[in-house]
C-alpha positions as CSV (number, residue, x, y, z in Angstrom):
1,M,2.0,-39.8,10.3
2,A,0.0,-36.7,9.1
3,E,1.7,-34.5,11.8
4,I,5.1,-35.3,10.3
5,S,4.2,-34.2,6.8
6,I,2.4,-31.0,8.1
7,T,5.4,-30.1,10.3
8,T,7.8,-30.8,7.4
9,T,5.7,-28.6,5.1
10,I,5.6,-25.8,7.6
11,N,9.3,-25.9,8.2
12,Y,9.9,-25.9,4.4
13,I,7.7,-22.8,4.0
14,I,9.5,-21.0,6.9
15,D,12.9,-21.9,5.4
16,W,11.8,-20.7,2.0
17,L,10.5,-17.4,3.4
18,Q,13.7,-16.8,5.4
19,L,15.8,-17.3,2.3
20,R,13.6,-15.0,0.2
21,L,13.8,-12.2,2.8
22,K,17.5,-12.1,2.4
23,E,17.3,-11.2,-1.2
24,R,16.9,-7.6,-2.5
25,T,14.6,-8.6,-5.3
26,S,12.2,-10.1,-2.8
27,W,12.1,-6.8,-0.9
28,D,11.5,-5.0,-4.2
29,G,8.6,-7.2,-5.1
30,L,7.1,-6.9,-1.6
31,T,7.4,-3.1,-1.9
32,I,5.6,-3.1,-5.2
33,I,2.9,-5.3,-3.9
34,V,2.3,-3.1,-0.9
35,I,2.2,0.1,-2.9
36,S,-0.2,-1.4,-5.4
37,I,-2.6,-2.6,-2.7
38,L,-2.5,0.9,-1.1
39,A,-3.2,2.5,-4.4
40,L,-6.2,0.2,-5.0
41,I,-7.5,0.9,-1.5
42,A,-6.9,4.6,-1.6
43,S,-8.1,5.3,-5.2
44,P,-11.7,6.1,-4.1
45,L,-10.5,8.4,-1.4
46,I,-8.3,10.2,-3.8
47,K,-11.3,11.0,-5.9
48,Y,-13.0,12.6,-2.9
49,A,-9.9,14.5,-2.0
50,A,-9.7,15.9,-5.6
51,W,-13.3,17.1,-5.4
52,V,-12.6,18.8,-2.0
53,G,-9.5,20.4,-3.6
54,L,-11.5,21.7,-6.6
55,G,-14.1,23.1,-4.2
56,Y,-11.4,24.8,-2.0
57,G,-9.6,26.1,-5.1
58,A,-12.8,27.6,-6.5
59,W,-13.7,29.1,-3.1
60,T,-10.3,30.8,-2.7
61,L,-10.5,32.1,-6.2
62,W,-14.0,33.6,-5.6
63,R,-13.5,35.2,-2.2
64,K,-11.8,38.5,-1.7
65,D,-8.5,38.9,0.0
66,K,-8.6,40.5,3.5
67,P,-6.1,43.4,3.8
68,L,-3.3,42.8,6.3
């Protein structure tokens, strides 16, 4: 008896997901979620990249240009 309800529930979830994937707003929401997760993961890395950029900018400002 429990297998029937689990199977029914799984089929319901699959059907629901398939219907949602056909809608544009679902794709919009999924895109926003993915970009937000990437921003949360990458934010510490962006701080390090900013420090590297500041260092490189200062170094290029300080060094002399080599004549061609």
